[in-house]
C-alpha positions as CSV (number, residue, x, y, z in Angstrom):
1,X,63.2,62.6,-89.1
2,X,60.3,64.0,-91.2
3,X,56.8,62.7,-91.1
4,X,57.3,61.0,-94.5
5,X,60.5,59.3,-93.5
6,X,58.9,58.2,-90.2
7,X,56.0,56.7,-92.1
8,X,58.3,54.8,-94.4
9,X,60.4,53.5,-91.5
10,X,57.3,52.4,-89.6
11,X,55.9,50.5,-92.7
12,X,59.3,48.8,-93.3
13,X,59.6,47.9,-89.6
14,X,56.1,46.4,-89.5
15,X,56.8,44.4,-92.7
16,X,60.0,43.0,-91.2
17,X,58.3,41.9,-88.0
18,X,55.4,40.4,-89.9
19,X,57.9,38.5,-92.2
20,X,59.7,37.1,-89.2
21,X,56.4,36.0,-87.6
22,X,55.3,34.3,-90.7
23,X,58.6,32.6,-91.2
24,X,58.6,31.3,-87.6
25,X,55.0,30.2,-87.9
26,X,55.9,28.0,-90.9
27,X,59.1,26.6,-89.4
28,X,58.1,25.8,-85.9
29,X,55.7,22.9,-85.3
30,X,52.5,23.9,-83.5
31,X,52.4,22.9,-79.8
32,X,48.6,23.4,-79.7
33,X,46.4,20.4,-80.5
34,X,44.4,20.6,-83.7
35,X,41.4,18.8,-82.5
36,X,42.1,16.8,-79.3
37,X,40.5,17.8,-76.1
38,X,43.3,17.5,-73.5
39,X,41.8,17.1,-70.0
40,X,43.2,19.4,-67.3
41,X,43.1,16.5,-64.9
42,X,43.2,12.9,-66.1
43,X,40.3,10.6,-65.1
44,X,41.2,7.4,-63.3
45,X,39.7,4.3,-64.8
46,X,37.4,2.3,-62.5
47,X,38.0,-1.3,-61.5
48,X,36.3,-3.8,-63.8
49,X,36.4,-7.5,-64.7
50,X,36.2,-8.2,-68.4
51,X,37.8,-10.5,-71.0
52,X,40.3,-9.8,-73.7
53,X,40.1,-11.3,-77.2
54,X,41.8,-14.5,-76.1
55,X,39.3,-15.1,-73.3
56,X,41.7,-14.0,-70.5
57,X,40.3,-12.1,-67.5
58,X,41.5,-8.5,-67.4
59,X,41.0,-5.4,-65.3
60,X,42.1,-1.8,-65.4
61,X,45.7,-2.9,-65.2
62,X,45.5,-4.0,-68.8
63,X,46.1,-0.4,-69.7
64,X,49.1,0.1,-67.4
65,X,52.3,0.8,-69.1
66,X,50.8,1.5,-72.5
67,X,49.4,4.5,-74.4
68,X,46.0,3.3,-75.8
69,X,43.6,4.7,-78.3
70,X,40.2,3.3,-77.1
71,X,37.1,3.1,-79.2
72,X,33.8,1.6,-78.1
73,X,32.0,-0.2,-80.9
74,X,30.8,-3.7,-82.0
75,X,31.7,-6.2,-84.7
76,X,28.4,-6.0,-86.5
77,X,28.7,-2.2,-86.9
78,X,28.2,-1.4,-90.6
79,X,30.3,1.7,-91.0
80,X,31.5,3.9,-88.1
81,X,33.5,1.1,-86.3
82,X,35.4,-0.3,-89.3
83,X,36.1,3.2,-90.6
84,X,37.4,4.4,-87.2
85,X,39.6,1.3,-86.7
86,X,41.0,1.7,-90.1
87,X,41.8,5.3,-89.5
88,X,43.5,4.6,-86.2
89,X,45.6,1.9,-87.9
90,X,46.7,4.4,-90.5
91,X,47.6,6.9,-87.8
92,X,49.8,4.3,-86.1
93,X,51.6,3.5,-89.3
94,X,52.3,7.2,-90.0
95,X,53.6,7.7,-86.4
96,X,55.9,4.7,-86.9
97,X,57.1,6.1,-90.2
98,X,57.9,9.4,-88.5
99,X,60.0,7.6,-85.9
100,X,57.6,8.3,-83.0
101,X,58.0,6.1,-80.0
102,X,56.2,4.6,-78.1
103,X,53.4,3.8,-80.5
104,X,49.8,3.8,-79.1
105,X,47.9,0.5,-78.9
106,X,44.5,0.4,-80.6
107,X,41.7,-0.9,-78.3
108,X,38.2,-1.9,-79.3
109,X,35.8,-2.3,-76.4
110,X,32.6,-4.1,-77.5
111,X,29.2,-2.5,-76.6
112,X,27.5,-5.7,-77.8
113,X,28.8,-8.3,-75.5
114,X,25.8,-10.5,-76.3
115,X,27.2,-11.3,-79.7
116,X,30.8,-10.3,-79.4
117,X,32.4,-13.3,-77.8
118,X,36.2,-13.2,-77.4
119,X,36.6,-15.3,-80.5
120,X,34.4,-12.9,-82.6
121,X,36.2,-9.8,-81.4
122,X,39.6,-11.5,-82.0
123,X,38.7,-12.3,-85.6
124,X,37.4,-8.8,-86.1
125,X,40.2,-6.7,-84.8
126,X,42.8,-8.9,-86.7
127,X,41.6,-7.3,-89.9
128,X,43.0,-4.0,-88.8
129,X,46.5,-5.1,-87.9
130,X,48.6,-6.6,-85.2
131,X,49.0,-6.0,-81.5
132,X,45.5,-4.6,-81.0
133,X,43.4,-5.3,-77.9
134,X,39.8,-6.4,-78.0
135,X,37.7,-6.2,-74.8
136,X,34.3,-7.8,-74.1
137,X,32.5,-9.4,-71.2
138,X,29.5,-9.1,-69.0
139,X,27.2,-6.2,-69.5
140,X,27.3,-5.0,-65.9
141,X,31.1,-5.0,-65.9
142,X,31.1,-3.1,-69.2
143,X,28.8,-0.4,-67.8
144,X,31.3,0.2,-64.9
145,X,33.8,1.3,-67.6
146,X,31.4,3.2,-69.9
147,X,29.7,5.1,-67.0
148,X,33.0,6.3,-65.6
149,X,34.1,7.6,-69.0
150,X,30.9,9.1,-70.2
151,X,30.3,6.6,-73.0
152,X,26.8,6.1,-74.2
153,X,25.4,2.9,-75.8
154,X,22.0,1.5,-76.3
155,X,20.9,-1.8,-77.9
156,X,18.3,-1.7,-80.6
157,X,15.3,-4.0,-81.1
158,X,14.9,-7.2,-83.0
159,X,17.1,-10.2,-83.7
160,X,19.4,-8.3,-86.2
161,X,19.8,-5.3,-83.9
162,X,22.2,-2.4,-84.1
163,X,23.8,-0.7,-81.1
164,X,23.8,3.1,-80.9
165,X,27.0,4.3,-79.3
166,X,29.4,7.2,-78.7
167,X,32.0,7.6,-81.5
168,X,34.7,9.4,-79.4
169,X,38.3,8.0,-79.4
170,X,39.8,8.1,-75.9
171,X,43.5,8.4,-75.1
172,X,44.4,6.3,-72.0
173,X,47.8,7.0,-70.5
174,X,50.3,4.5,-69.0
175,X,48.8,5.0,-65.6
176,X,45.4,3.8,-66.6
177,X,43.8,7.3,-66.9
178,X,41.9,9.0,-69.6
179,X,44.0,12.1,-70.5
180,X,42.5,13.3,-73.7
181,X,39.9,12.5,-76.3
182,X,39.1,13.0,-80.0
183,X,35.5,13.7,-80.9
184,X,34.1,12.7,-84.2
185,X,34.8,13.2,-87.0
186,X,38.4,12.2,-86.4
187,X,41.0,13.2,-89.0
188,X,44.2,11.4,-89.7
189,X,46.3,14.5,-89.8
190,X,45.0,15.8,-86.5
191,X,45.7,12.6,-84.7
192,X,49.2,12.4,-86.1
193,X,49.9,15.9,-85.0
194,X,48.1,15.8,-81.6
195,X,49.1,12.4,-80.2
196,X,52.8,13.2,-79.7
197,X,51.8,16.4,-77.9
198,X,49.5,14.4,-75.6
199,X,52.0,11.7,-74.9
200,X,54.7,14.3,-74.2
201,X,52.7,15.5,-71.2
202,X,53.2,12.3,-69.3
């Protein structure tokens, strides 16, 4: 084979390989998360004693047997909290439309237990759909949970105070462990793509 024929064959071979790679890339769904941080070792939740939105006493076992998307916020939050809860609700609808099972539960943990009574948090989360879990309770018990999971929050000054808080969404697995997280800003497409990958690891 002459140099010219060899060059032509090499170019054709390279083009064929590149074409196959591009074709497979578009056909095969990615198995790499778009934005989720998947923990190499899941973090066990601590023991705590808080209340759900119905006033019932709950502990870490409230997460057992469920996949949960957990967000720490408060009902008087002007923007981040309602936007995040609405986004998570849309993600859940899209996962259901795609036939994905099981569907994750959406959980709001209040970082403003002074104002967020069970009744207040129940009324608030009902705006974002059914079957959500709201959690509130004594500040000391809340800090047991936030400290273990690296969640920051700080109450502001004044009567009409705000609460600064972390905006991460945590993924809690059916064994009451944090297995992944989504840092802000969260995007619907990323969660819809990444959650089945995270849940398939269990």
